[in-house]
N, CA, C and O of each residue as an XYZ file, in Angstrom:
440
protein
N       6.728     91.094    -38.628
C       5.447     90.075    -38.146
C       5.754     88.775    -38.746
O       5.574     87.752    -38.085
N       6.212     88.729    -39.974
C       6.263     87.318    -40.559
C       7.160     86.256    -39.824
O       7.051     85.044    -40.009
N       8.067     86.851    -38.962
C       8.964     86.074    -38.297
C       8.299     85.433    -37.019
O       8.786     84.452    -36.457
N       7.189     86.043    -36.618
C       6.596     85.624    -35.355
C       5.754     84.189    -35.578
O       5.105     83.943    -36.595
N       5.881     83.374    -34.535
C       5.018     82.201    -34.397
C       3.827     82.691    -33.398
O       3.862     83.763    -32.793
N       2.798     81.770    -33.322
C       1.820     82.144    -32.172
C       2.694     82.240    -30.877
O       2.570     83.260    -30.198
N       3.616     81.211    -30.454
C       4.296     81.217    -29.340
C       4.978     82.692    -29.038
O       4.730     83.352    -28.029
N       5.799     83.056    -29.998
C       6.488     84.286    -29.843
C       5.600     85.299    -29.821
O       5.886     86.275    -29.128
N       4.380     85.286    -30.543
C       3.451     86.548    -30.526
C       2.980     86.734    -29.092
O       3.042     87.827    -28.531
N       2.475     85.561    -28.478
C       1.852     85.625    -27.237
C       2.968     86.051    -26.282
O       2.937     87.171    -25.770
N       3.969     85.168    -26.027
C       4.943     85.337    -25.034
C       5.953     86.546    -25.058
O       6.571     86.904    -24.056
N       6.075     87.202    -26.421
C       6.902     88.358    -26.619
C       6.016     89.522    -26.697
O       5.953     90.380    -25.817
N       5.271     89.523    -27.880
C       4.551     90.727    -28.302
C       3.494     91.036    -27.322
O       3.570     92.131    -26.766
N       2.545     90.267    -27.029
C       1.467     90.588    -26.207
C       1.918     90.818    -24.701
O       1.466     91.716    -23.990
N       2.776     89.977    -24.350
C       3.368     90.209    -22.954
C       4.010     91.592    -22.846
O       3.793     92.347    -21.898
N       4.875     91.900    -23.953
C       5.361     93.348    -23.839
C       4.265     94.472    -23.908
O       4.322     95.524    -23.272
N       3.303     94.120    -24.732
C       2.205     95.055    -24.815
C       1.548     95.437    -23.553
O       1.266     96.595    -23.243
N       1.297     94.259    -22.762
C       0.641     94.439    -21.552
C       1.497     95.186    -20.463
O       0.921     95.908    -19.649
N       2.872     95.024    -20.432
C       3.693     95.717    -19.791
C       3.800     97.169    -20.031
O       4.070     97.949    -19.118
N       3.574     97.575    -21.357
C       3.697     98.843    -21.854
C       2.341     99.588    -21.537
O       2.306    100.768    -21.189
N       1.304     98.843    -21.681
C       0.001     99.382    -21.554
C      -0.836     98.702    -20.427
O      -1.828     98.015    -20.671
N      -0.399     98.925    -19.280
C      -1.222     98.114    -18.190
C      -2.706     98.609    -18.141
O      -3.515     97.974    -17.463
N      -3.066     99.647    -18.792
C      -4.460    100.125    -18.811
C      -5.332     99.175    -19.517
O      -6.548     99.179    -19.323
N      -4.721     98.306    -20.384
C      -5.342     97.392    -21.263
C      -6.148     96.302    -20.229
O      -7.330     95.970    -20.314
N      -5.222     95.883    -19.304
C      -5.869     94.884    -18.377
C      -7.028     95.490    -17.560
O      -8.067     94.873    -17.327
N      -6.771     96.736    -17.147
C      -7.937     97.392    -16.306
C      -9.162     97.461    -17.134
O     -10.252     97.170    -16.643
N      -9.022     97.873    -18.504
C     -10.161     97.943    -19.416
C     -10.983     96.676    -19.714
O     -12.202     96.651    -19.884
N     -10.086     95.561    -19.756
C     -10.643     94.269    -20.133
C     -11.135     93.488    -18.936
O     -12.258     92.987    -18.885
N     -10.164     93.406    -17.905
C     -10.429     92.604    -16.700
C     -10.951     91.209    -16.786
O     -11.836     90.868    -16.001
N     -10.508     90.415    -17.623
C     -10.918     89.017    -17.860
C      -9.659     88.081    -18.152
O      -8.509     88.466    -18.367
N     -10.116     86.795    -18.112
C      -9.028     85.851    -18.574
C      -9.481     85.245    -19.961
O     -10.614     84.786    -20.104
N      -8.602     85.263    -20.914
C      -8.723     84.597    -22.124
C      -7.940     83.354    -22.327
O      -6.811     83.252    -21.846
N      -8.509     82.368    -23.042
C      -7.716     81.226    -23.445
C      -7.614     81.300    -24.844
O      -8.670     81.493    -25.445
N      -6.457     81.178    -25.577
C      -6.234     80.910    -26.933
C      -5.788     79.634    -27.235
O      -4.793     79.182    -26.669
N      -6.491     78.913    -28.175
C      -6.352     77.504    -28.524
C      -5.948     77.712    -29.995
O      -6.847     77.932    -30.808
N      -4.727     77.661    -30.382
C      -4.159     77.789    -31.697
C      -3.720     76.363    -32.195
O      -2.854     75.692    -31.635
N      -4.399     75.992    -33.281
C      -4.249     74.654    -33.803
C      -3.195     74.557    -34.946
O      -2.782     75.609    -35.434
N      -2.797     73.525    -35.341
C      -1.769     73.324    -36.567
C      -0.436     73.668    -36.196
O      -0.123     73.895    -35.027
N       0.359     73.715    -37.158
C       1.892     74.036    -36.940
C       2.113     75.221    -35.989
O       1.476     76.273    -36.043
N       3.073     74.936    -35.125
C       3.460     76.007    -34.090
C       2.254     76.332    -33.214
O       2.234     77.367    -32.547
N       1.295     75.495    -33.212
C       0.188     75.842    -32.350
C       0.387     75.654    -30.808
O       1.468     75.354    -30.301
N      -0.693     75.850    -30.171
C      -0.602     75.510    -28.580
C      -1.622     76.188    -27.988
O      -2.506     76.670    -28.696
N      -1.646     76.313    -26.697
C      -2.733     76.894    -25.716
C      -2.006     77.919    -24.953
O      -0.965     77.631    -24.363
N      -2.528     79.156    -24.937
C      -2.008     80.293    -24.104
C      -3.015     80.893    -23.346
O      -4.109     81.080    -23.878
N      -2.814     81.231    -22.157
C      -3.775     81.989    -21.309
C      -3.319     83.521    -21.027
O      -2.244     83.827    -20.510
N      -4.245     84.364    -21.423
C      -3.937     85.793    -21.184
C      -4.820     86.178    -20.044
O      -6.046     86.149    -20.153
N      -4.211     86.535    -18.959
C      -4.812     86.915    -17.746
C      -4.951     88.460    -17.559
O      -3.948     89.070    -17.187
N      -5.878     89.004    -17.739
C      -6.083     90.565    -17.630
C      -6.851     90.890    -16.294
O      -7.479     91.947    -16.241
N      -6.835     90.078    -15.262
C      -7.531     90.341    -14.109
C      -6.665     91.031    -13.085
O      -7.125     91.394    -12.001
N      -5.310     91.224    -13.466
C      -4.534     92.139    -12.530
C      -3.582     92.867    -13.409
O      -3.484     92.551    -14.595
N      -2.910     93.781    -12.915
C      -1.988     94.653    -13.733
C      -0.437     94.377    -13.342
O      -0.050     94.193    -12.188
N       0.299     94.380    -14.376
C      -0.101     94.324    -15.849
C      -0.603     92.794    -16.072
O      -0.449     91.927    -15.211
N      -1.134     92.599    -17.151
C      -1.627     91.203    -17.390
C      -0.552     90.280    -17.652
O       0.561     90.707    -17.956
N      -0.801     89.022    -17.557
C       0.072     87.984    -17.730
C      -0.202     87.039    -18.907
O      -1.361     86.793    -19.242
N       0.856     86.508    -19.537
C       0.665     85.563    -20.568
C       1.349     84.313    -20.191
O       2.568     84.316    -20.020
N       0.621     83.209    -20.045
C       1.204     81.800    -19.633
C       0.832     80.898    -20.706
O      -0.206     80.999    -21.360
N       1.830     79.907    -20.877
C       1.548     78.779    -21.806
C       0.634     77.773    -21.117
O       0.811     77.546    -19.920
N      -0.356     77.140    -21.812
C      -1.217     76.240    -21.209
C      -2.460     76.815    -20.767
O      -2.662     78.027    -20.848
N      -3.337     75.970    -20.285
C      -4.675     76.385    -19.914
C      -4.678     76.469    -18.311
O      -4.132     75.618    -17.609
N      -5.349     77.582    -17.815
C      -5.515     77.725    -16.331
C      -6.985     77.149    -15.864
O      -7.277     76.956    -14.684
N      -7.778     76.929    -16.868
C      -9.164     76.520    -16.592
C     -10.080     77.649    -16.064
O     -11.176     77.396    -15.563
N      -9.569     78.963    -16.201
C     -10.219     79.924    -15.499
C     -10.702     80.906    -16.518
O     -11.237     81.941    -16.122
N     -10.556     80.664    -17.845
C     -10.856     81.516    -18.965
C     -12.373     81.887    -19.023
O     -13.178     80.976    -18.826
N     -12.792     83.044    -19.257
C     -14.260     83.465    -19.365
C     -14.479     83.561    -20.950
O     -15.631     83.659    -21.375
N     -13.514     83.538    -21.731
C     -13.538     83.457    -23.263
C     -12.434     82.724    -23.782
O     -11.264     82.946    -23.471
N     -12.865     81.745    -24.670
C     -11.917     80.867    -25.383
C     -11.944     81.081    -26.788
O     -12.985     80.950    -27.431
N     -10.722     81.443    -27.364
C     -10.625     81.704    -28.880
C      -9.940     80.543    -29.506
O      -8.942     80.090    -28.945
N     -10.365     80.021    -30.597
C      -9.784     78.911    -31.235
C      -9.544     79.370    -32.797
O     -10.455     79.881    -33.449
N      -8.353     79.160    -33.284
C      -8.069     79.528    -34.709
C      -6.979     78.692    -35.107
O      -6.295     78.257    -34.181
N      -6.671     78.379    -36.227
C      -5.486     77.701    -36.819
C      -4.277     78.744    -36.778
O      -4.502     79.946    -36.921
N      -3.235     78.343    -36.617
C      -1.974     79.052    -36.526
C      -1.901     80.096    -37.700
O      -1.678     81.296    -37.541
N      -2.106     79.509    -38.822
C      -2.021     80.524    -40.045
C      -3.060     81.650    -40.026
O      -2.760     82.811    -40.305
N      -4.402     81.226    -39.655
C      -5.355     82.190    -39.634
C      -5.154     83.181    -38.535
O      -5.379     84.374    -38.740
N      -4.740     82.744    -37.378
C      -4.439     83.475    -36.101
C      -3.397     84.575    -36.642
O      -3.653     85.768    -36.479
N      -2.339     84.201    -37.223
C      -1.184     85.073    -37.605
C      -1.625     86.113    -38.812
O      -1.091     87.208    -38.988
N      -2.686     85.576    -39.599
C      -3.133     86.574    -40.458
C      -4.015     87.705    -39.706
O      -3.927     88.894    -40.010
N      -4.785     87.266    -38.800
C      -5.555     88.123    -38.200
C      -4.797     89.190    -37.214
O      -5.161     90.358    -37.082
N      -3.745     88.625    -36.582
C      -3.110     89.684    -35.773
C      -2.139     90.472    -36.641
O      -1.642     91.476    -36.130
N      -1.786     90.130    -37.949
C      -0.985     90.910    -38.885
C      -1.838     91.893    -39.627
O      -1.298     92.763    -40.311
N      -3.155     91.803    -39.528
C      -4.097     92.671    -40.134
C      -4.472     92.331    -41.583
O      -5.110     93.084    -42.320
N      -3.932     90.920    -41.966
C      -4.338     90.553    -43.334
C      -5.652     89.952    -43.360
O      -6.237     89.823    -44.436
N      -6.248     89.514    -42.101
C      -7.617     89.010    -42.094
C      -8.455     89.818    -41.078
O      -8.015     90.089    -39.961
N      -9.547     90.152    -41.460
C     -10.463     90.916    -40.629
C     -10.953     89.820    -39.496
O     -11.350     88.704    -39.831
N     -10.886     90.239    -38.161
C     -11.403     89.254    -37.231
C     -12.877     88.979    -37.453
O     -13.260     87.809    -37.466
N     -13.785     90.044    -37.641
C     -15.156     89.701    -37.842
C     -15.394     88.824    -38.931
O     -16.292     87.983    -38.882
N     -14.570     88.980    -40.012
C     -14.839     88.134    -41.139
C     -14.306     86.700    -40.866
O     -14.920     85.715    -41.276
N     -13.220     86.613    -40.207
C     -12.658     85.398    -39.768
C     -13.733     84.650    -38.921
O     -14.010     83.471    -39.139
N     -14.338     85.414    -37.918
C     -15.426     84.820    -37.057
C     -16.670     84.248    -37.959
O     -17.057     83.079    -37.927
N     -17.177     85.204    -38.703
C     -18.420     84.805    -39.745
C     -18.156     83.597    -40.540
O     -19.047     82.794    -40.818
N     -16.791     83.453    -40.947
C     -16.539     82.477    -41.903
C     -16.059     81.145    -41.124
O     -15.751     80.118    -41.729
N     -16.028     81.271    -39.699
C     -15.825     79.927    -39.005
C     -14.260     79.776    -38.737
O     -13.842     78.874    -38.011
N     -13.475     80.625    -39.305
C     -12.034     80.535    -39.054
C     -11.520     80.876    -37.621
O     -10.464     80.426    -37.176
N     -12.369     81.722    -36.925
C     -12.091     82.033    -35.646
C     -13.314     81.556    -34.835
O     -14.451     81.908    -35.147
N     -13.063     80.769    -33.818
C     -14.158     80.408    -32.962
C     -14.121     80.845    -31.710
O     -13.052     80.835    -31.099
N     -15.262     81.290    -31.140
C     -15.179     81.914    -29.808
C     -16.239     81.180    -28.961
O     -17.375     80.966    -29.383
N     -15.778     80.788    -27.676
C     -16.713     80.227    -26.689
C     -16.680     81.213    -25.506
O     -15.707     81.847    -25.099
N     -18.004     81.213    -25.016
C     -17.885     81.949    -23.654
C     -18.558     83.342    -23.875
O     -19.520     83.520    -24.623
N     -17.945     84.296    -23.144
C     -18.543     85.688    -22.938
C     -18.356     86.442    -24.259
O     -17.229     86.784    -24.617
N     -19.524     86.721    -25.036
C     -19.263     87.471    -26.328
C     -18.886     88.830    -26.176
O     -18.310     89.442    -27.075
N     -19.216     89.386    -24.961
C     -18.914     90.845    -24.694
C     -17.353     90.804    -24.560
O     -16.754     91.821    -24.907
N     -16.658     89.781    -24.113
C     -15.284     89.767    -24.046
C     -14.760     89.693    -25.361
O     -13.780     90.379    -25.650
N     -15.375     88.826    -26.323
C     -14.981     88.596    -27.667
C     -14.880     90.081    -28.380
O     -13.966     90.329    -29.167
N     -15.743     90.903    -28.091
C     -15.671     92.267    -28.556
C     -14.585     93.198    -28.226
O     -14.373     94.226    -28.868
N     -13.837     92.780    -27.117
C     -12.760     93.398    -26.552
C     -11.432     92.845    -27.093
O     -10.346     93.376    -26.859
N     -11.601     91.749    -27.827
C     -10.287     90.987    -28.238
C      -9.427     91.900    -28.917
O      -8.251     91.783    -28.574
N      -9.652     92.752    -29.755
C      -8.806     93.691    -30.453
C      -7.918     94.610    -29.561
O      -6.809     94.970    -29.958
N      -8.382     94.960    -28.436
C      -7.482     95.528    -27.463
C      -6.483     94.660    -27.010
O      -5.378     95.104    -26.696
N      -6.784     93.339    -26.935
C      -5.744     92.324    -26.488
C      -4.602     91.894    -27.473
O      -3.403     91.830    -27.204
N      -5.208     91.612    -28.662
C      -4.286     90.939    -29.636
C      -3.947     92.012    -30.730
O      -3.012     91.823    -31.508
N      -4.647     93.032    -30.772
C      -4.487     93.885    -31.884
C      -3.149     94.776    -31.876
O      -2.918     95.552    -32.803
């Protein structure tokens, strides 16, 4: 996990997970945008409205839920070092849009 950057995490790990578990897309059925700030940051769109889901670099403008976090905090969350709820409560993880979708985030990035 330590060797992942946000880019490789989205474009390799999450993309592979969506291929391996297409039911994830069916369960969530929404578009997320991830805005990762700082070193190795960037914007990725995870589209779970069709099977299997897709991960693309950049914004599509169609996200129902936008997640913002620093690169370091994001990697700590996905590696299990930081609890997502605690990150959200302490302002390290910001979520805009549909809070119901925010609750399903773990299925997507976990």
